[in-house]
C-alpha positions in Angstrom: 5.7 -7.6 23.3 4.8 -4.2 24.7 1.3 -3.0 24.6 2.7 0.1 22.9 4.0 -1.9 19.9 2.8 -0.2 16.8 0.6 -2.0 14.3 0.3 -1.5 10.4 -2.1 -2.7 7.8 -0.8 -3.3 4.3 -3.3 -4.0 1.6 -2.0 -6.4 -1.0 0.8 -7.3 1.2 1.3 -10.9 0.1 3.8 -10.0 -2.5 5.7 -7.4 -4.5 5.9 -3.8 -2.9 3.5 -4.7 0.0 5.6 -7.7 1.1 8.8 -5.6 1.0 7.1 -2.9 3.1 5.9 -5.6 5.6 9.5 -6.9 5.9 10.9 -3.5 6.6 8.3 -2.6 9.2 8.7 -5.9 11.1 12.4 -5.3 11.2 11.6 -2.0 12.8 9.5 -3.9 15.5 6.0 -3.0 14.1 3.3 -5.7 13.9 1.9 -6.0 10.4 -1.3 -7.3 9.1 -1.2 -8.1 5.3 -4.3 -8.6 3.2 -4.9 -10.6 0.1 -7.9 -11.6 -1.8 -7.4 -15.2 -0.6 -6.7 -16.4 3.0 -4.3 -18.9 1.6 -2.0 -16.4 0.0 -2.3 -14.1 3.0 -1.4 -16.9 5.4 1.5 -18.1 3.3 3.0 -14.7 3.2 2.5 -14.1 6.9 4.1 -17.4 7.7 7.3 -16.2 5.9 7.2 -12.9 7.5 6.8 -14.5 11.0 10.3 -16.0 10.4 11.7 -12.5 10.8 10.0 -11.9 14.2 7.5 -14.6 15.5 3.9 -13.4 16.0 4.5 -10.1 14.3 2.7 -10.8 11.0 -1.0 -11.6 10.5 -2.7 -12.7 7.2 -6.2 -11.5 6.4 -8.5 -12.2 3.5 -9.9 -9.0 2.3 -11.0 -7.3 -1.0 -10.2 -3.6 -1.2 -13.1 -3.1 -3.6 -15.6 -3.8 -0.8 -15.9 -1.3 2.1 -17.4 -4.0 4.4 -14.5 -6.2 3.7 -12.0 -3.6 4.7 -14.0 -2.7 7.8 -13.8 -6.4 8.8 -10.1 -6.4 8.3 -9.6 -3.4 10.6 -11.9 -5.0 13.1 -9.8 -8.1 13.1 -6.7 -6.1 13.7 -8.2 -4.1 16.6 -9.6 -7.3 18.1 -6.2 -9.0 18.0 -3.8 -6.2 18.7 -5.9 -3.3 20.1 -4.7 -0.6 17.9 -3.9 0.5 14.4 -1.2 3.1 13.7 -0.3 2.8 10.0 -2.2 1.9 6.9 -0.2 1.3 3.6 -2.9 1.3 0.7 -0.8 -0.8 -1.7 -3.2 -3.1 -3.5 -3.1 -2.5 -7.2 -3.7 -3.9 -10.7 -2.7 -2.7 -14.1 -4.1 -3.4 -17.6 -2.0 -1.8 -20.3 -4.0 -1.4 -23.6 -5.1 1.4 -25.9 -8.7 2.6 -25.6 -9.5 0.7 -28.8 -9.1 -2.7 -27.0 -9.4 -1.7 -23.3 -12.5 -3.5 -22.1 -15.1 -2.0 -19.8 -14.3 -4.8 -17.3 -10.6 -4.0 -17.3 -11.3 -0.3 -16.8 -13.7 -1.0 -13.9 -11.4 -3.4 -12.1 -8.5 -0.9 -12.4 -10.5 1.9 -11.0 -12.2 -0.2 -8.3 -9.0 -1.6 -7.0 -6.5 1.2 -7.4 -8.7 4.2 -6.7 -11.9 3.0 -4.9 -9.8 0.6 -2.9 -7.7 3.5 -1.6 -10.9 5.3 -0.6 -12.3 2.2 1.2 -8.9 1.7 3.0 -9.1 5.2 4.7 -12.9 5.1 5.2 -12.4 1.8 7.1 -9.4 2.8 9.2 -10.2 6.5 9.9 -11.5 6.2 13.4 -8.6 4.0 14.5 -6.0 6.2 12.9 -7.6 9.2 14.5 -7.3 7.5 17.9 -3.6 6.8 17.5 -2.7 9.9 15.5 -1.5 7.6 12.8 -0.3 7.6 9.2 -2.1 6.7 6.0 0.3 6.0 3.0 -0.8 5.3 -0.5 1.3 3.6 -3.1 0.7 5.4 -6.4 3.1 5.6 -9.3 5.0 7.9 -11.5 2.1 7.0 -13.8 0.1 9.3 -11.5 1.9 12.3 -12.9 3.3 11.1 -16.3 0.9 9.8 -18.9 1.9 7.2 -21.6 0.5 5.3 -24.5 -1.7 2.2 -23.5 -2.0 3.7 -20.0 -5.6 5.1 -20.1 -7.0 3.1 -17.2 -3.8 2.9 -15.1 -2.9 6.6 -15.7 -6.5 7.5 -14.7 -6.4 5.4 -11.5 -2.9 6.6 -10.4 -3.6 10.2 -11.2 -6.6 9.8 -9.1 -4.7 8.2 -6.2 -2.3 11.1 -6.2 -5.1 13.7 -6.2 -7.1 11.9 -3.6 -4.1 11.4 -1.3 -3.2 15.1 -1.5 -6.7 16.2 -0.8 -7.3 14.0 2.2 -3.9 15.0 3.5 -5.4 18.5 4.0 -8.7 17.0 5.4 -7.0 14.7 8.0 -4.1 16.6 9.4 -6.4 18.4 11.6 -7.3 15.0 13.2 -3.5 14.4 13.6 -3.4 11.9 10.8 -0.6 12.2 8.4 -1.1 11.3 4.7 1.7 10.7 2.2 1.7 9.1 -1.2 4.7 7.3 -2.7 5.1 7.3 -6.5 7.6 4.7 -7.7 8.9 4.2 -11.2 10.0 0.8 -12.3 9.9 -1.8 -9.5 11.1 -5.4 -9.7 7.8 -7.2 -9.0 5.5 -9.7 -10.7 3.1 -6.7 -11.4 1.2 -7.3 -14.7 2.4 -10.8 -15.0 6.0 -10.0 -15.2 8.5 -12.6 -14.1 11.4 -11.2 -12.0 14.9 -12.2 -13.2 18.5 -10.9 -12.7 17.8 -8.5 -15.5 15.6 -6.5 -13.2 18.4 -5.7 -10.9 18.5 -2.0 -12.1 15.0 -1.4 -11.0 13.8 -0.3 -7.6 13.5 -3.2 -5.3 10.4 -3.8 -3.1 12.5 -3.5 0.0 13.6 0.0 -1.2 10.0 1.1 -1.0 9.8 -0.6 2.4 12.7 1.6 3.4 10.9 4.8 2.3 7.9 3.8 4.3 10.0 3.2 7.4 11.7 6.6 6.9 8.3 8.4 6.5 7.0 7.0 9.7 10.1 8.0 11.5 9.9 11.7 10.5 9.3 14.2 13.4 5.6 14.8 14.0 6.1 18.4 12.9 7.2 17.4 9.4 5.1 15.8 6.5 6.7 14.7 3.2 3.3 14.6 1.5 4.4 13.2 -1.9 7.5 11.2 -2.7 8.7 10.5 -6.2 11.2 7.7 -6.6 12.8 6.2 -9.7 15.7 3.9 -10.6 19.0 5.9 -10.4 20.4 4.2 -13.4 17.6 3.0 -15.7 18.4 0.3 -18.3 
């Protein structure tokens, strides 16, 4: 493999959208490090991804809620592959409950993973992305612009991710770092304990988000789609 082979970090990449993005990037010839909160799940997913291209996937145990943990993940990537070109801040959690029953613990976990985790991801990767003139892509949601019942914590976190992403896009472009946020609607994943079946065929598929990420990083350097809303074309 060439020393110029690009490298991506995907948080929460062991399943769902993150895994779909990893598949797409590896098919494009990009090395991918995926993180999970357990080494076992990270390794299991990386093993499957390496069946696409051997040696292109690396599993790392990391918790986005902890800045030091994210910094360690970035250091691991730099030590192994020498560079970091793309970070996809994908790790997320969702508790859907009205304020009457939403617990302080559920609120805190949602904000810590979805929003603070995004902050920690760019803080840890900033210097590496500055060096490569890289790309930071956040996975938000249409819940980051459309509020709904029982969505207090999730809406707050995703509205925050959108606002944060758009603000740092302005901060970081002077360093040659692109920033985009992708805002999907219904995606066929296990998010929130959902079990994917054939009935989810109408939804966006994880590989569809992977295609969007691949398309974004292929855009000419002069062009920046800073926010991408995506929804099922024919909702059930």
